[in-house]
C-alpha positions as CSV (number, residue, x, y, z in Angstrom):
1,M,19.0,-19.3,-4.4
2,N,18.7,-18.1,-8.0
3,V,15.8,-19.4,-10.0
4,L,16.1,-19.6,-13.8
5,I,13.4,-17.6,-15.6
6,N,11.5,-19.9,-17.9
7,K,8.0,-20.5,-19.4
8,D,6.6,-21.4,-15.9
9,T,7.9,-18.2,-14.2
10,K,5.1,-16.2,-12.5
11,V,5.0,-12.5,-13.2
12,Y,4.0,-9.9,-10.6
13,C,4.2,-6.2,-10.9
14,S,3.1,-2.8,-9.6
15,F,1.2,-0.2,-11.5
16,G,1.5,3.5,-10.6
17,K,1.8,7.0,-12.0
18,K,5.5,6.8,-11.5
19,A,7.3,3.5,-11.3
20,G,9.7,2.9,-8.4
21,N,12.4,0.4,-7.5
22,K,11.5,-0.4,-3.8
23,G,9.0,-3.2,-4.7
24,C,11.3,-4.6,-7.3
25,E,14.2,-4.8,-4.8
26,F,12.1,-6.4,-2.1
27,F,10.1,-9.0,-4.1
28,N,12.8,-10.2,-6.5
29,K,15.1,-10.8,-3.5
30,A,12.3,-12.5,-1.5
31,F,11.4,-14.7,-4.5
32,S,15.1,-15.7,-4.8
33,D,15.6,-16.3,-1.1
34,Y,12.6,-18.6,-1.0
35,G,13.3,-20.3,-4.2
36,I,10.1,-19.2,-5.9
37,N,10.0,-19.1,-9.7
38,A,8.7,-15.6,-10.0
39,I,9.8,-12.1,-11.0
40,Y,8.5,-8.6,-10.2
41,K,8.6,-5.4,-12.3
42,S,7.2,-1.9,-11.7
43,F,5.4,0.0,-14.5
44,S,4.4,3.7,-15.0
45,I,0.8,3.9,-16.3
46,D,-1.9,6.4,-17.0
47,D,-4.9,4.1,-16.9
48,I,-5.4,1.3,-14.3
49,Y,-8.2,-0.3,-16.3
50,E,-6.0,-0.8,-19.4
51,A,-3.1,-1.9,-17.2
52,G,-5.3,-4.6,-15.6
53,V,-6.5,-5.8,-19.1
54,A,-2.9,-6.1,-20.1
55,A,-2.0,-8.1,-16.9
56,R,-4.9,-10.5,-17.6
57,I,-4.0,-10.9,-21.3
58,L,-0.3,-11.6,-20.4
59,K,-1.4,-14.0,-17.7
60,F,0.3,-12.1,-14.8
61,S,-0.3,-13.7,-11.4
62,G,-0.9,-10.4,-9.6
63,F,-0.1,-6.8,-9.2
64,A,0.2,-3.9,-6.7
65,V,-1.7,-0.7,-7.2
66,A,0.1,2.6,-6.3
67,M,-1.0,6.2,-6.2
68,P,-3.3,7.6,-7.6
69,F,-5.2,4.5,-8.7
70,K,-6.2,2.8,-5.5
71,K,-9.8,4.2,-5.3
72,I,-10.4,3.5,-9.0
73,A,-9.1,0.0,-8.7
74,Y,-11.7,-0.6,-5.9
75,E,-14.5,0.8,-8.1
76,L,-13.5,-1.8,-10.7
77,L,-13.3,-4.6,-8.2
78,E,-15.9,-3.8,-5.6
79,D,-17.6,-7.2,-6.0
80,Q,-14.3,-9.0,-6.0
81,A,-12.6,-7.5,-2.9
82,D,-11.9,-8.7,0.6
83,N,-13.4,-7.1,3.7
84,N,-10.5,-4.7,4.4
85,A,-10.6,-3.4,0.9
86,K,-14.4,-2.9,1.1
87,K,-14.0,-1.1,4.4
88,C,-11.4,1.2,2.9
89,K,-13.0,1.5,-0.5
90,S,-9.6,1.2,-2.0
91,V,-7.4,-1.6,-3.4
92,N,-3.6,-1.8,-3.5
93,T,-3.1,-5.5,-4.2
94,V,-4.7,-7.7,-6.9
95,L,-4.4,-11.5,-7.4
96,I,-5.3,-13.1,-10.8
97,D,-6.3,-16.7,-10.8
98,D,-5.8,-19.2,-13.6
99,N,-9.1,-18.2,-15.2
100,G,-8.1,-14.5,-15.3
101,K,-10.4,-13.5,-12.5
102,F,-9.3,-10.6,-10.3
103,F,-9.5,-10.4,-6.5
104,G,-8.6,-7.2,-4.6
105,Y,-7.0,-6.6,-1.2
106,N,-5.8,-3.7,0.8
107,T,-2.5,-4.3,2.6
108,D,-2.1,-0.5,3.3
109,Y,-4.7,-1.1,6.0
110,Y,-2.6,-3.9,7.5
111,G,0.5,-1.7,7.6
112,A,-1.3,1.3,9.0
113,L,-3.0,-0.8,11.7
114,K,0.3,-2.3,12.8
115,L,2.1,1.0,12.9
116,L,-0.7,3.0,14.6
117,S,-1.0,0.3,17.3
118,L,2.3,1.6,18.6
119,Y,0.8,5.0,19.3
120,R,-2.6,4.1,20.7
121,G,-1.7,4.6,24.3
122,S,0.1,7.9,23.7
123,Y,-2.4,9.8,21.4
124,G,-6.2,9.8,21.3
125,Q,-6.4,12.0,18.1
126,I,-4.7,11.8,14.7
127,Y,-4.4,14.3,11.9
128,I,-4.5,12.6,8.5
129,L,-3.1,14.6,5.6
130,G,-4.8,13.9,2.3
131,N,-8.0,12.0,1.3
132,G,-6.9,9.6,-1.4
133,G,-6.8,5.8,-1.5
134,L,-4.0,5.5,1.1
135,S,-5.7,7.9,3.4
136,Q,-8.9,5.8,3.2
137,A,-6.9,2.8,4.6
138,V,-5.3,4.9,7.3
139,Q,-8.7,6.4,8.3
140,I,-10.3,2.9,8.7
141,A,-7.2,1.6,10.6
142,A,-7.3,4.7,12.9
143,K,-11.1,4.3,13.4
144,D,-10.7,0.6,14.3
145,L,-8.1,1.6,16.9
146,N,-10.5,4.3,18.4
147,F,-8.5,7.4,17.4
148,E,-10.4,10.6,16.9
149,I,-9.7,11.5,13.3
150,K,-9.2,14.9,11.7
151,I,-8.7,14.9,7.9
152,I,-6.9,17.8,6.3
153,E,-7.3,18.0,2.5
154,R,-5.3,20.2,0.1
155,K,-7.8,23.0,0.1
156,D,-7.1,23.3,3.9
157,W,-3.4,22.9,3.7
158,S,-2.7,26.1,5.7
159,Q,-4.1,24.4,8.7
160,I,-1.0,22.1,8.9
161,N,1.0,25.0,10.3
162,E,-1.4,25.2,13.3
163,I,-0.9,21.5,14.4
164,K,1.1,21.1,17.6
165,N,1.9,18.2,19.9
166,S,-0.1,15.8,17.9
167,L,0.1,12.6,15.9
168,V,0.2,13.4,12.2
169,Y,0.1,10.9,9.3
170,N,1.0,12.1,5.8
171,C,-0.9,10.2,3.1
172,T,0.1,12.4,0.2
173,P,3.1,12.1,-2.2
174,L,4.2,15.5,-1.1
175,S,7.2,16.2,1.1
176,L,5.8,18.4,3.9
177,T,7.2,20.3,6.8
178,I,5.3,20.3,10.1
179,D,6.0,21.6,13.6
180,Q,8.7,19.5,15.3
181,S,6.5,19.1,18.4
182,N,4.4,16.6,16.5
183,C,4.9,12.9,16.1
184,Y,5.1,12.6,12.3
185,I,4.3,9.5,10.3
186,D,5.4,10.1,6.7
187,C,4.3,7.6,4.1
188,L,7.1,8.6,1.7
189,I,9.7,6.0,0.8
190,G,13.0,7.0,2.2
191,T,11.6,8.2,5.5
192,E,11.9,6.0,8.6
193,A,8.1,5.6,8.9
194,G,7.6,5.3,5.2
195,D,10.1,2.5,4.8
196,L,8.6,0.7,7.8
197,L,5.1,0.9,6.4
198,H,6.4,-0.3,3.0
199,K,7.9,-3.3,4.8
200,Y,4.7,-4.2,6.6
201,Q,2.5,-4.0,3.6
202,S,5.0,-5.7,1.3
203,H,5.3,-8.6,3.7
204,K,1.5,-8.9,3.6
205,Q,1.5,-8.7,-0.2
206,F,4.2,-11.4,-0.4
207,E,2.0,-13.6,1.8
208,L,-1.0,-13.1,-0.5
209,Y,1.2,-13.8,-3.6
210,T,2.9,-16.9,-2.2
211,G,1.2,-18.1,1.0
212,I,4.5,-17.5,2.8
213,K,4.4,-15.3,5.9
214,I,7.5,-13.2,6.6
215,D,8.2,-12.1,10.1
216,D,7.7,-8.3,10.3
217,N,10.5,-8.0,12.8
218,V,13.1,-9.2,10.2
């Protein structure tokens, strides 16, 4: 169902260092499928604070926060964030009410928790690559599922070559090569795990934006 864009059309977007198309494809199709008068656009930015000010002035209804701004977004919204965002100390989804007030969420946590639940019986330990905003969400999800957590930051990158027969979660924007004996969860769009994670967290974002819950199995 196609909805005509008019003065009542709600505007949602994503802010990141480098704009992508995945969110635009998903949200604009979902808005159309459900007959919702809304559009979605991704933007490349350098300053999440200034982007947020622009979203408020233009009366956007909400926005997603991509790398590398998730921790900064939390610092700006610490008093206006839900419990998962507070646990992760990072925000990747922001709603804006009619008065221009922001409220932050973390749907990366939801996606990581759902995916890691599949491995809980097979692995007791997880290696998490990177320590940015996405990593924070994955760390909390892994902790909540009682995984033993080992974090590898860029200064210790050489340690990646030593990991064998383990569960490994890449939380960086880098395309990395690891030993094939490992079970590798790669966050990058275009990988099997990355696309699945994007689906889980996007479904949760759509629910926050619209109140409509999409089946994760679809």
